[in-house]
N, C-alpha and C positions, 0 to 999 in steps of 0.2 A: 767238395760237396756243393753242387750248384744251388745258389740262392737259399742255402740252409745255414743254420747256426752250428758251427763246428765246435765252439767252446763256450761254456758258461762258467764265468768266474764268480765264486762265492766270496764276496768282499764285505764281511760283517765285522767291523773292527770293535764294535761295542758289546759283542757277546762274550761270555765266559768261555773257557775251553770246552767245558761240558756242553754248553748250549750250542756252540759252533759244531761240535762233533754230532750232536743230535740232529741239528738242522741239516748238516751235510749228508748224514746217513739218510735222512728223509728225502732229500733231493735225489740222491743216488738211486734209492728204491723207487721213487716216483717216475724216474726216467723211462722205465719200461724198456721197450725195444728201440727207443730213439738213439740215433747215432751221435748225438752231441756229447762231447767230453766235458766232464765236470772238473774244474780246477779250484783249489782253495787258496786264497790269498795269504801268503807268507807262513803258512802252517803245514809243512810237509808231514809232520807227525799226525795231524788230524786227517789230512788227505789220505794218507796210507791206512790209518786205522778205520776210517769210515768207508773205504772202498772207492774213493774218488780216483779220477784218472791222473791227476797231477797237481802241481803247485805253481803259483805265480809269485815270483820273487822280485825284490828291488834289484837293480843292476849290480850293486856291489855286494849283495849277500853271497855267502859261500855256496857252491853247488851242493845240493843235497844228494846223497848217495843211496837213497832208498830205491830198491829195485822196482822197475816197472813204472815209475812215475814220469809223466811228462813234465818237463821243466820249462816254464816261460819266464821271461824277464821284462821288466819295465825299463826302457832306455830313453834318454833324452838328448844324447849326443852321438855323433857318428862313431867316436872312439868307444863309447859304451857298447854300441852294437857290434863293432869289430871284435871286442874282447868278450862278448857274451858267450858263456858256456851254457847253451840252452837249446831246446828243440825249436823254439821260435821266440821272437821278441815283439813287444809293442813299442812303437816309436812315437813320441808325442812331445808337445801338442803340435800337430800339423797346422791347424788353423786356430784362430782365437777361440778360447774356451774359458768360461768363467772359472777363476781360481787356479788356472793351470800355468800361469806365467806367459811369457812372450812366445808366440808361435814360431815354429822353425821353418815352415813353408815347404812347398813341393820340391824345391831344389835340394834341400837338406834330406828330404825323404828319398829322392832319387839317388843321392849319394849313399845313404844308409842301406838302401836296397841292394847295393853291390856286395854287401857282406855275405859270407857263406852260410847264412841262417835266414829262414823266412822272416819277413818283417810285416807286421800288421800296423796299418796307419791308425792313429788314435788322436782324438782331440779336435773338437769342432767339426767332426765329420757329419755331413748331411747327405740326403739322397741326391742333392744337386752336385756335390763335389766328390762323392765316393769314387766315381769312375776316373776322375783325374788322379786319384791316389793309386789306383790299379795301373793306370797308364804310366805312372811314374815308377812302377816296378813293385809296388806292394803286393804281397801274397794275398792280402785281404784287408778288411777294415774291422775296427773294434769301436765300441761306443756304449754309452749309457743313454744319454738323451735321444740319440738317434732311434733307438728301439722303443723309447717311451712315447715318442711322437707318433702321430698317425702316419701309416705308410703312404707313400705316394700313390696316386691313383692312375 
């Protein structure tokens, strides 16, 4: 999807299961005809029940087997990426990012992108360094602060 948001991850760790289900259901319904896929952080049961498109799991979580769900994983090492049983992974932190530990850098991203799974670069991504991530082989970028900031002009 050119210049579009392919995935939206619902990552609300402080909500009860009921609240997370209701919120996810509302997001799914409000999507309308938009092509963006909705993923729920760590709760395949809620993703499935609320009609979301998939789940985003930690690298070591067991693969969920609910039919039709996209499975994404968070990875922080090349080994985790290589072993990921997922439709795609996020690999982080590429650059310095508050609270995310030591950055892995573009060389590690380049190596991780040799895995047989699409890799999204995450962590410290800015409009200025996003293209370097894609040039290193990333299938795309992921972020939070990047999309909260004003878009480049």
